[in-house]
C-alpha atoms as one frame of an Amber mdcrd trajectory, in Angstrom:
protein
  26.541 -41.748 -11.992  28.354 -38.811 -10.347  29.239 -38.154  -6.709  30.702
 -35.385  -4.592  33.300 -36.551  -2.056  32.185 -34.667   1.066  34.870 -34.264
   3.745  33.643 -31.120   5.542  30.322 -29.302   5.811  28.956 -30.919   2.650
  28.959 -34.180   4.644  26.464 -32.561   7.010  24.428 -30.754   4.369  23.932
 -33.237   1.498  21.773 -36.364   1.663  21.819 -39.799   0.049  25.396 -40.940
   0.493  27.750 -43.835   1.160  30.972 -43.741   3.246  34.228 -43.696   1.299
  37.950 -43.029   1.678  39.948 -40.678  -0.529  43.566 -41.818  -0.790  46.445
 -39.390  -1.294  44.788 -36.370   0.331  44.522 -35.158   3.906  41.941 -32.850
   5.438  42.985 -29.596   7.118  42.082 -25.941   7.447  42.990 -24.495   4.077
  40.726 -21.668   2.894  39.118 -18.601   4.396  36.559 -15.935   3.608  37.040
 -12.294   4.566  34.253 -11.514   7.025  34.632  -7.772   6.361  33.458  -8.135
   2.744  29.875  -8.701   1.634  29.408 -10.848  -1.472  25.779 -10.876  -2.665
  24.265 -14.325  -2.301  26.994 -15.470   0.111  27.313 -14.983   3.868  29.056
 -13.259   6.717  29.306 -13.989  10.446  28.365 -12.174  13.649  29.478 -12.880
  17.189  26.644 -14.727  18.879  27.334 -12.951  22.199  26.690  -9.387  21.025
  25.708  -9.496  17.336  28.781  -7.570  16.207  30.555  -8.435  12.992  34.199
  -9.199  13.761  36.906  -8.186  11.243  38.266 -11.726  10.911  38.764 -14.400
   8.276  36.593 -17.481   8.799  38.445 -20.705   7.956  37.034 -23.796   6.265
  38.285 -27.336   5.704  40.261 -28.241   2.609  42.100 -31.207   1.068  45.879
 -31.269   0.622  47.968 -33.697  -1.388  49.647 -36.243   0.883  50.636 -39.602
  -0.608  50.505 -41.330   2.785  47.049 -40.024   3.757  43.544 -41.367   3.422
  40.582 -39.133   4.268  37.224 -40.494   5.404  34.220 -38.857   3.805  30.939
 -39.427   2.035  30.172 -39.929  -1.625  26.967 -38.000  -2.278  25.140 -38.630
  -5.566  24.624 -35.541  -7.738  23.291 -34.867 -11.209  24.393 -32.405 -13.869
  21.874 -29.787 -12.666  23.162 -29.886  -9.074  26.854 -29.418  -9.900  26.667
 -25.695 -10.833  24.643 -25.012  -7.669  27.246 -26.738  -5.495  30.073 -25.064
  -7.445  28.500 -21.686  -6.585  28.152 -22.610  -2.917  31.769 -23.818  -2.819
  33.145 -20.602  -4.333  36.375 -20.797  -2.301  37.151 -24.135  -3.955  37.790
 -25.770  -7.318  36.057 -29.027  -8.265  38.457 -31.799  -9.323  38.006 -35.412
 -10.433  39.231 -37.810  -7.694  37.568 -40.974  -9.005  40.797 -42.987  -9.216
  41.611 -42.301  -5.541  38.229 -43.133  -3.941  37.211 -46.475  -2.412  34.551
 -47.706  -2.944  33.785 -46.026  -6.246  30.443 -46.302  -8.044  30.914 -43.645
 -10.738  32.708 -40.337 -11.284  33.716 -38.720  -7.991  34.412 -34.996  -7.626
  36.005 -33.225  -4.664  36.404 -29.557  -3.836  39.936 -28.360  -3.102  40.855
 -24.860  -2.012  41.231 -22.228  -4.698  44.489 -20.305  -4.786  42.695 -17.127
  -3.624  40.907 -18.941  -0.781  44.179 -20.498   0.392  45.998 -17.168   0.093
  43.369 -15.509   2.320  43.906 -18.110   5.031  47.714 -17.856   4.866  47.494
 -14.065   5.190  44.951 -14.348   8.024  47.153 -16.834   9.906  50.116 -14.467
   9.561  47.982 -11.630  10.949  46.433 -13.864  13.645  43.017 -13.007  12.233
  41.794 -16.501  11.253  39.039 -18.219  13.243  36.813 -21.275  12.939  33.061
 -21.091  13.460  31.979 -23.365  16.309  28.716 -24.173  14.473  30.623 -25.251
  11.327  32.996 -27.412  13.345  30.270 -29.053  15.457  27.879 -29.665  12.550
  30.665 -31.347  10.606  31.816 -33.357  13.650  28.280 -34.729  14.112  28.175
 -35.860  10.462  31.402 -37.851  10.920  30.354 -39.257  14.299  27.342 -40.787
  12.500  29.772 -42.704  10.244  31.426 -44.499  13.143  34.511 -44.343  15.308
  37.123 -44.550  12.505  35.567 -41.684  10.536  35.164 -39.573  13.670  38.763
 -40.269  14.772  40.015 -39.289  11.300  37.944 -36.105  11.416  39.148 -35.199
  14.922  42.799 -35.828  14.033  42.668 -33.758  10.870  40.346 -30.956  11.988
  42.219 -30.232  15.216  44.422 -27.188  14.752  45.685 -25.403  17.855  46.596
 -22.192  16.027  43.013 -21.444  14.937  40.683 -20.305  17.696  37.084 -21.521
  17.614  34.587 -18.681  17.974  30.865 -18.765  18.651  29.676 -17.198  15.387
  26.243 -16.893  13.846  26.059 -17.286  10.069  24.113 -14.590   8.208  22.928
 -15.407   4.684  23.109 -12.500   2.253  20.526 -11.844  -0.424  21.608 -12.284
  -4.049  22.299  -9.181  -6.114  19.145  -7.764  -7.696
């Protein structure tokens, strides 16, 4: 059996899971997408207040190596057919095997960690003060961890809080795939 270790929005979006802890990694804001660029089949964001499309980089949660850390998340069962679909969705990330670091473990466990290009975009955006977090993304993910109990929510709050990234009220716009 295979699982995805969900520590961000996948925890809110995928069903059929059990709580788990990933040792040796900490959650934080690590990747970004360039909101000025359209990628067919992906997304961009508009300001909810006026519908304009801000020239910002939208940040997403990531996992970083940290021997002293343990990250609360969900192990979501997946099959071979689902993995390429999730890989495509998580295009700012690389899928890695974290089985040996997950408790409890009931099979192979994969996690998505930021790609070098996704992490580079966020570093550049931070330097330019152009990185933001979508309020909807943050709140949807917070609700998923609140449902797991106080320890999981406290872990999420401690690791998702980042004073240097403003939270904006953005509306996600899904883009059609290329013809």
